[in-house]
N, C-alpha and C positions, 0 to 999 in steps of 0.2 A: 488240754491237748499235750501229747508227748512231743519232745523235741529231739532233733537229731544231734549227734556230737558237734560241739562248737556252739550250741545254743540255737541252731537253726530250726525253724519250724517246718515240718513237712507240708506239702501242699494241701490246702484245705479245699475239698471239692464237694459241692452239694447241689441238689436240685432246688432252686428257689424261684418264687414267683416274682416277675417283674412286669408291671402293668397287668395285662390280662392273660399272659402266657407264662409257661414254666421254662426256666433257663438253667443250663449247667453253669454254675458260678464257681470260679477258681480263684483262690487267694495264693498267689505264687510269690513267696518271700524271696526266693533266689533271684527271680527276675524283677522283683520289686513292683508288682502290679496286681491289680484286681481285674479279672477278665470274666466275661460270660459269653456264651454262644447258644444258639438254638440247637438242641440235640436231635431234632427231627429232620430227616432227609426230605427233599433235597435242601442243602444249605445254600442260601443265596449269598452273593458277595456283599460284604459290608455288615453281616450279622455276627461277625466275631469282633467283639468290642472289648476295649480295656482302658483302664485309667491307671497311670503310674501312682504308686503309693505316695511319692513325693509331691503329687499334685492333688491329694485328697485334703480337704480343708478340715472337715469334722465328720464324726459319726454319732448319730443319736438314735435312741430307741423311739419307735413311733407307734402310736395307736392306729390300728388298721382294721377296718371292717369291710370285707368284700361282699358285694351283692351279686347274686346269680339269678339269671332269668329262668323261671320255671312255670310252664303252662300259662304264659301270658302275664304272669305276675312276678314282681321283684320280691324275693325273700332273702332275709339276712341269714348268712351261714354262721357257724360257730366262730367265736372270736379268734382272729389270727394274730400272730406275732410278727412284728416287722421292725426293720431298722432302715434309716435313711443315710445315704452316703452323699455328702456335699463335696463337690470337686470343681476343679478349674476347667472350664470349657473355652477352648481357644477358637476365636473367630478370625476374620480377615484383618489385615493391617495391624497385626500384633495386639489386637484387642482381646482381653480376657473377661470372662463372665463367670459368676457362681451358678452352677447348675446342680441338680440333685437327682438321685435315683433311689427309689424305695423298694427294698426286697422283702418278701413276706413268706412265711411258712407256718405250718400248724404246730410244729414242735418248738416249745418254749426254750428247751435246753439248747437246741441247735441255733436258735436265734441269738441266745446269750453267748454262745460259743463264737459266733461270727462277730458280734459286737465287741467282745473282749479282745479277740485276735486283732481286729482293725485298730482299736484304741491303743493296744500295746505297740503296734507298728508306728502309729503316729507319735507316741511318746518317745520313740527312738529317733525321731527327727530333731536332733539336738540343736540345729541351727535356727529353729523357729523361736521367735521372741515370745516371752511370757508377760513382760511388763514394759510398757512404753511411756515415754514422756512426749506429750503432744503440744505443739505450739500452733495456734491458729491466728492468722492475720485477718481480722474482720474487715479491713479497709482495702486490701489489695484487689486488683482486677476490677470485677463488677460487684465487689463487696458481697460475694457469695460463699466465702470460705467457711463460715460457721454453718450455713445451711448444707453445704456439700458434705462436710464432715458428719453432721448429725444424721442426715438422711441416707447417705451412700456408704460411708466408711465405718462409722460406729457400729451399725448392726453386723457388719462382717467381722469386726474385731471381737464383738461379743460372741458370735457364733464360733469363733476359733478359740474362745476362752482366753483372750488377751486382756489383761487389766491395763488401764490407762490413767495417767494423771494429765489433765488437760489445763493448759494455760492460754487464756485469751490475751494476746498482746495489746497494750494500750498506747504505746508510743514507739518511735524508732529505737532500735537497739535494746528493746525490752527483753527479747529472747537471749540475745548475746550476753547481756548483763546477768540475767537469771542463771545462765549456765555456769557462771563463775561462783555461784552461791549454793546451788542445789547439790545433793549427793548424786552425781551422774553415774556412779559406778553400780548403783542398785538397779539400773535400767539396762535392758537388752538393746535399746536403741532410742533414737530421738526422731520424731516425725514432725515435719513442718507442713502446714497447710497454707499454701499461698503460691506466689510466683518465684522467679529466680532471685529477687531481692530478699525474700524470706529465707530461702535456702542459704544464701550468702551469709545472712546474719547468724543462722544456726551453725554454719560451718566455721565462721570466725570464732564463735563462742566455744565450740568443742575443741578446735585445734589450739586456740589460745589457752584454754583450761589445761589441756594435756601438756603444753610447753611450760606453763606456770608450775604445775605439780611436779614436773621433771627438772625444774631449774634451768630451762633452756632460754637463752636471751633471743627473742624474736627480732631484735634490732640488728643482730649479726647476720648479714646476708649469706655467709658461708657456714652457718650453723647447721648441724645435722639434726633436723627436726624429728621428734618422737612420733611414731605412727599412731594414729587415732583408730583404735579397734572398736569403738562404739559406732555402730552403723547409723546412717541417716536415711530416713524414708521421706519421699517427696509426694505429697498429694497435690496435684496441680490445681490451682485456683487463682491464678494471677493473669496479668496482661500478657506476659511472655513466660513460656514454660520450656525454654530451649533445653535446659539440662535434663529435664524429665524426658523430653522427646528424643534426645540424643543417647540416652542410656536405657530406655525401655522400648522406644520405637513409636510411641503414641502418647499424647497428652490426654489421659483419661483417668479420673479419680478411682474408679472401680478397679481398673487394671493395676494401678499403682498399689492400691490397698491389698490386692491379692499377692503381688510380689512381696510385700512386707510380711504378710501372713505366712507364706511358704518359707520365709527366712532366706531368700536369695541374697547373695553377696557379690557385689561388683566393686573391685578396687578402683580407685580413681587418683590420677595424678593431680597435684595442686602446685600452682606456680606462686612463688612469693615475690612481691614487688617492693623494692627498697629505693630510697633516695638519700645519698650521703649517710650511709649506715643507720638509717632510720626506717623502720618497717612502716609500710603504707597499707597494703592490702594483700589478700590472697585471691587468686583467680583459678577457676576450673574450666571455663569455656572460652570467652573472647576477651582479649586485651587489645583494644583497637585505638589507634591514633590517626587523626586526620578525618576521613569521611565518616566512619562510624562514631568517632568521638564527637564530631560536630553535630551529627544527628541527635545524639543523646543530650548534648548541652542545650540545643534549641528546643527539644521536646520537653525538657524539664520545666520550661517556662509556660508550657501549654498543657499541664496535667488536667486542666478542666475539660479538655477535649476527649479524655479517655484514650483507649487504644488507637483511635484515629490520629492521634498526635504524631505517631511514628511515620505514617504515610505522608502527612503534611510536611513534617520536618525533613524527611528523606528527599522529597521532591525539591524542597527549597535548598537543601544542601547540595543536591546534584546540580542545580542551576548555578549556584555560586562558584563551584568548581575550584575550590581553594586547594593549593598545594603547599607543602611545608618542607623546608630544607633542614637536613640534620645528618647525623652520623650513626650508623648501626654497626655494632661490634657483636659477634656471636661465636660460640663454640659449637661445632657440629656434633650431633648425637651419633657418635660412631658405635656406641654399644648396642644400638637397636637395629633390627632387621627392617628391610623395606624402605620405601621412600614415599614422599607426599604424592608422587605422580603414578604410583602403581595401582593395581586394581584390588589390592587386598583390603577389604573392608573389615573394620573391627566388629566382630560378632561374638555371640556367646561362646565362651571357652577359647577365646582368641589365642592362637599359637604364638604370635609375636609378643603379646603382652606377657605371656607366661615365660617365654625365653628371656625377655628383658628383665623380668624380676629375678630370675636365676643369675643372670650375668652381673647385674648390679650388686646382688648379695655377695657374689664371689669377689668382685672387684673391691667392695668395701672391706672385706676381710683381709685381702692380700695387700692392698696398697692404701686404702682410704680415699674417699672422694676428694679431699683437699689436695692431696699429692697428685692425684690424677689430673685435676683441673690445671694445676700449675705446669704440667708437662705439655699440655696441648696449646697450640697456637690459636690466637684469636684471629678471626677474619673480619675485615672492616670494609664497609661500603658507605660512601658519601653520595648524596644526591638530593633531588627534589622528589617528594612522594605525595601522591594523592591519598594513599592509605597505607598504614603499617599495621598488620594484624598478626597476632600470635594466638593460636588456638590449640587447646589441649584435647579437644574432641571435634567431631565433625561440625558441630553447631547447626545441625539439621533442624528444620522446622517445617510446618505445613507449606509455607510459601517457597521454601528452598529444601526439597526433600534430600538432596545430597549434602547440603551445608556449605560452609566456606572452604572446608578441606575434607573431601569425601573419604580419604584414606587415613585421616588422623586417628590415633588410637587412644583409648581411654586410660591405659595403664602401662605404657611402655617407657615412661620416664623421659618423654620428649614432648616438644611442642612444634607445630608447623608455623614457621615464620614466613608470612606472605607480604611481599613488598610490591606495591603498585606505584610505579614511577609516573612522573608527569606525562600525560598524553592528552590527546584531543578529547573533547566532551563526548563525541560520537564513539570513539574507541572505548572510553570508560563505560559508556552505556552498553556496548557489546559485552564487556567484561561482566557487568552486573546481570545481564540477561542470561549469561551462561550458568548462573547459580540456579536458574529455574528449569533447565533442561539437562540432557544427558551428555552434552558436549564437554570436552576438557576445558575447564575454566582457567587453567594455567597456560594454555597454548596461545600466548600473546607475547610479543617481543618486549613489552613494557611491564610484564609480570614475572617476578622471581619468587621461588618458594624453596625454603630450606628446612630441614629437620634439625632442630637445635635442642641443647639441654640447658642453655642459658644465653642471655643476650643483654646488651646495654644499648640504650638510645640517648643521644644528646642532641637537642635542637640547636640550630645555628645561633640563635640568640644566646643560649647558655654557653656555647663555645666561645663566642666573642667576649663574654664576661669573664672568661678564664684566661690566664696568661700562658702563652706557649702551648696551646692545646695540641698543636700538630706534633710537637716534640714529645709530649706526654703520650700521645696516641701511638707514635711510632715505637716508643720504648716499651709500651705495655702490650700493644696489640700486634706489632709487626707492621709490614708494609701495607698501605692502603690499596684497595682495588683501583686500578687505573681505568677500569671500564666506566666508572661513575665519578668523573671529576667534579670538583666543587664548582658551583655556578651561583650567580647572584639572583635573588628574588626577594620579595617582600619578607622581612623578618617578622613573622607572626607565629605565635604558638597555638597549637590545637589543645584539645582535652582528651585524656585517655578514657575510653569506655571499658571499665573493668567489671565484667559480668553484669552490665546494665546499670552501673553506678559510676558517676563522674569522678575523675581523679586528676587533679590539676598538678602536674609536675612536668617540667620540660626536660628532665634528665632522670632516667629510671634504670635500675638494675633488676633483671628478672631471672629467676632460677626455678627450674622444674624439680619438684620433689616426687620421686617415683612412689606411687601407691600410698600417699600420705594418709588417705582416708578411705572409707568404705561406704557403699550405698546399699540399701535394700533394693537391689535390682539384679536381673539376670543378664543384662546386656541385651542387644537386639538379636533375636533369633532369626535364623534364615527363613525368609518368607516363602515356604514351599509346602506342598501338600504331602507331608510324609504320612507314614502309616498311623501314627498316633493321632494326628489331626483328623485323618479320615475316619478313624474309629470313633473319636469323640463326637464328630458331627453326625455319625450314624446313630448315636444314643438317642438324640432328640427325636429322630424319625421313628424309633422303635417304641417309645413310651406312649 
């Protein structure tokens, strides 16, 4: 085919067979889509169909023999030439499936022309991975990780011509340790098959490897970490798949595999957790002290119960109604737009996340993050808390479709700090129920929420072990908030829930690193019936 100036291909229009009918098929490179319509009048609504080139998975030549009814008998016609287009079909609730359409014609040259044109356009999709490193946790969740990958994911990777190196993990931190040894730079991405724990292990391995290769000391809480450009894909197969649900919109292996194949990229904030200049953990979803920490600590003793252990431990922890006294110091995230209580949800192509990325880059060039943090005053709150939660994403899940903080953003360089102060058991139940409906879950006098870029927490027990803690706090953080005076209660420490893993530390320093890593994800798309969704649903009806 001839090309227009600038390398663009003119529209390719042909009459091709689709099913039992002839269609006018158009390959429009300028609009980036493959479209077809019934040329015969009258044209019914829904018969103009198209698939974006970016959502075509593969194109293959196909053997096709059409049979035609003639005088009561079926007779074979001359051999026809055909090609099959495999594409993403979007269903409800953000679910994706692999569908296909086979086009046929009698002209071999025309068929080859179409096949070549489509394959050339697919080759131009540079963000798509060619080689992946896959880690499978065979023990997570219901021990279905290996089966899910082999039956649902591997065939799709093969269809998309993606080569893989598969590692079956044999013990805890197997993937993390392996990532420090292999040549990760020859891969276009790393895929983890498992739950949130498996993702955390791969994330720690990749980020740690990048800092090691760059000579960055992870124990320095103020270090500017090197961004990890190797994307991580998540194939959900665990007890909890919160991260997958919050970044894709559904916990479904096929949907996640298709996001990986298309080469989608979603930047993600990562929070580093330190104690006394010692690195402890990275967190991307929930960092919870008190209620959620107690649930996790109790459930770890009952792993034999399977996923039911979370319900049992949650009920038990709710009845215990423990509260903890301590001090929270934080720096507000003044660089980002929006607030935790607005209605701006983080969706595909989020404007707030893009603006935050630009602003942080400009601030880093002009002043540097360290200097900026030194100028801003810390705000301090003392009190008794039933729960202290810091979330870098909504933390949505099937039981809580909105999550712990519905307006939290994936990549704006901030976390939403939620403080649930001591209240009655009934009021706390009202707060928990709000997570399952559409009401404002922060609309309680005992709940405070702040958008922060870093914070520190020190339990009352740790404060008493330090000398002159009040003087140190006033000098470093400014005046304490008088709204939350110190009061006496049982000095008992809770456990931190760090992305589903326990973390025992009564004093932590947490810092959010903007877009430190990237996922094979598109973000959560708006759940509406747009033209593309309507057209793709019509394809199945026409075949």
